[in-house]
N, C-alpha and C positions, 0 to 999 in steps of 0.2 A: 655459699652465696650465689645466685640465683643470675645468670649469664641468659641474654636472649642473642641466639644465633643471627647473624646476619642474611636480613629478609632474602636477599638475590637465591640465597640454598633453599628456601621454601618456593621460591619458582621456576624453580628450575624444572622439574618434573612437570610441572603443571602447563608454563608455557610451552616446552616441547611436545606437549599435544596436540598446537594449535588453539587449544579450547577458548569459544567463547562464552564467558561469563556475566550474569545482570550486575549489575553496577551499584554499587552501595555509595554516594559522594559522601564527605566531613563535611559539616556546617560551614558556609561562607558566608563573607559579610555581604550588608545589604548591598542595592546597585548604587554605586557611586561612592562608596566609603571605602571602596577596593584599593585607595590606593593611601589612601590614611592610615590603613587598617597596616598596608603591606609597610609603610614606615613606620608605627609604630615596633611593630614588629624586627622591621631591620636594626633598631636603635637599643634591645634589648640585650643583655648580657644574659647568659646561662653558664653555672659551672654546679659540677658534680658535690652535692654535698653530704656529710654524714654527721651524728651530734644525736643528744638527748633530747627527748622531750620533756620542757621542764615544766610547764603549764598550757592550757586548751584554754579559749574562750568561746565559748558556742556563740554570745551576741555577738563578738566582734567578728570573730571567721576569724581567727589570729589563733597561733601555734608560737609560744615563747621556747625555742628550743637553744642551749648549748651546744654548738657545733666545734667539729673540729677544723683545724686550718685547712683553707682551700688555698693549695701552691700558687704564688704566683698573685696572688689575691688577696686574701685576708687573712690575719691571723684567726687563732681560736677565740669565741666570744659569744655572751647571749645574746641575741636576737629576737626582735619578732618578726613574724611572717603571716603575709595573707594566707589562706587556705580556701575550702572548698569546704561544705556543709558535710559531703560526707568524711573530710579527711578529720575535720575536727572532732567529728563524731567518735571517729574511730582512734583516736588519739589518749593515750594513758600516761601518767606523768610516771619518768623513769624509763619508758621503753627507747629503744635506740630504735633509729631511722635512718635509710638514705633515700636521699631528693636529691631535685635538681632547684638548683635556689634559682630564679630569674629576678633579674636587676632592672626593672621596667624604667622605661621613657623618665616618667617622674620621678625618680628616686625610690619609689618604693622596693618592696621586695615582697618576692612568693616564692612557695614552695607548691610544686608540678610535680608529679610521676614519685609520690610516698611508699616506699613500700619497707614493714616492719623488718628490723634485722633481730633475727633469736635465728641461733645455730642448731637448737634441735628443730624448730619448725622446716630449715631449710636443707638437714640432712634429711629429712622424714620423706620433701617433697622429690630433694635430687635422690633420694634411693627409688621411690615410686617411678618419677621419670626416666631411670635407667631402666629399671625393669620392663616400662611400658616400650621404651625404643628397643631394647631386645624381642619383646613379644613381636613389635611391627616388622623388624628385621624377618624373624624366625618367619612369621607367616607370610613374609613376601607379596606375592601377587593375590596370595588370597588373604591379604591384610583386613579386608573389607569383611564386616561382621552380617550376615544376613539375618532377617527376622528368625530367631527360633534358637540363637547362640547368644550367648553367656555375656554379658554386660563387659570392659577391661575393668583393669584396675590402673588410681591413676589417684593423684591426690594435688589439688590447686590451692591457692587461696579462694575464700566467700569474702562477700563485702562489705565485711567486717574484721577482715585481715587473721582468720583463722585458716587454721588446715581444713581440709575436709576430702573423706576418701569416699567408695562406694559402702566400705562399712559404717558411716555414719547415716544411712537411711537403709542398713539390714531390715527385712522385715516388713520392707514398705515398698509400693510403686512409686517409678521415676518416670515423670515425664521430659524429655531433656529435648534442648534446640538449644542453637547456636546463633549469638548475636551479635553487634558492635552497637557501643554505645553513640557513635559521631552520624550513623547511619540514616538518613533524611529522605530515603527515597521512600514512600506512604507505603509500599505495596513488597517491602521486602521486608527489612528488623520492624519498624514501626509497629507492623501490622502482625508479624508472626510474636512482638512481644502484647501485645494487644490481646491477642488470641490465645497465647498463656493464661493470661490474665482472668480471660472471660470465662476457660476452662477450669480456674482455679474455685473462681466463686461460683462456675455451674456445679462444678464436682461438688463441694461443701453440702450444696442445694438438695442434693439427688444421694448425702449420707454418705458418701466416698471420703473416709478420715485419714485412712494409711496411704495419701496418697504426698509425692514431692517431689515440687518442680525445681529444676534445675534448668540455668543458661548459661552458654561458657562463651565469654568474649573470643572472637574471629580477629583481636586486634590487641592482644597482650599489653604491646611497648604502650600503647594509651591507654589504657583500662585498666587500674589499679583498683587495688581495693575501694578507695576513695570514691574514685569515680565512679565504680560500680555502685556503693553506696547512696551517690548523688543521686544517678542514674534513676535509681529505686525511689527514691522518696519525693523526685520530682514528679513520678507518676503516678503516687501513693500506690504503691504496689504493696501488700502485706508481704511481709520475711517470714512470717511465724515457719512459714512452707512451701520458702520461694529462697532459692540460694542463686546467686551468681558468682560465678566463678571464673580467676587467672589465674597465671603461672607463667612459669620458661615458656616461650613459642615453641621448642623442641616438640615439650610433651603435647600442648594443642594441637602442633602440627602430627604427631602421631595418632591422638584423639579424631583429629580430621579423617583420615588415612581410612579408619578404622570404623567409622561410622559414616563415610563414603559422603562429606562435605568434599566442595574442591570452592579453594580463596586465594585469590593472588591479588596483588597489589600491580597497580597500574602509575604510578605517579603517585598522585594523593587517593586515586580512585580504588577501593576495594572490591575488587569483581567476586562473588560468590552464589554456592548455590543453597538453598534451605531444604532445612530436613529435619523432622519431629516426631524424634520417636518414644514408643510405652516402652515401661521394662517393668516386669510383671515383681512380685514380693523376693522370690526364689533368685533374681536377676538377669531374667532372660529377658531374651527383646520380644516384643510380640506383637508389636504394630509399627509402623513406620507411614509417615506420610512426607511425600516430598512437594518444596512450593509451601506456599504461605497461604493460598485459598481453601485449607483445609476447614470445615467444622467443628467448633470444641463441641458441641453435643456426639460428634462421630464418637473421639478420644472417652466420653464421660462412657459411652456405653461401653467401649470395650474396658473400662476400670472395673475390678472387680470387690463388691463391697464386704469389707472385714466379716 
């Protein structure tokens, strides 16, 4: 079972440094709609839910789920829930899931924060996360990986709910960054994603065929596989060689430490730095650009044609 750590544990090392980081705000309601949005949110009821997918309806964006009893609220039964386009695309009949059931003010039910329940996948991610935690601890003050060092090992979920590790990209170059889907600051995550997709296109035009693009979320509590898939689909991103990754917050924190990226929540505002890395086909970090104002052409020039 994946456990997300208390966010305050993540913040302590950063806040103790007194760092001032660029801020990315999650989306807010239009001006004049805040009161209504706040009222609607306050009347929602949320409950943890586990169950089995019986049917997915892509046209109606619903899942039919046979769920377990919800203590103190509802007996076990089969119900239909509204979901996102990414969640319905990821759904498989017979799949076990855990999620958050939302009873809306209008009486409709939806599922959010949907995660696959798979003992083998969870064991693999847990083992990789434990090894990454140990590696980060052993490296201590030298945890940050300089250009010339190798990519750390890890295992996370991609936007389809499959487990991904660097071994999946063995023999290929990797271009990697960190973003989160709710970021609304044009010069931060949106620009980073636009630059990544531009680089993807330019690399293809330049004949670079052995390149994989990877964006790891800074906000795994919100950015589930389905949320990441929706994010990619809404932007028309070609995911043939572009993976969006999420998973345990502890593992992502360790990756941030090893890649020298800072991230801290202040209320609902996520303040973070931006870094983009190029890793060669042998797993070695060969180039790094800090900030989001880098040129896609520069990265394509650093890539080696197969």
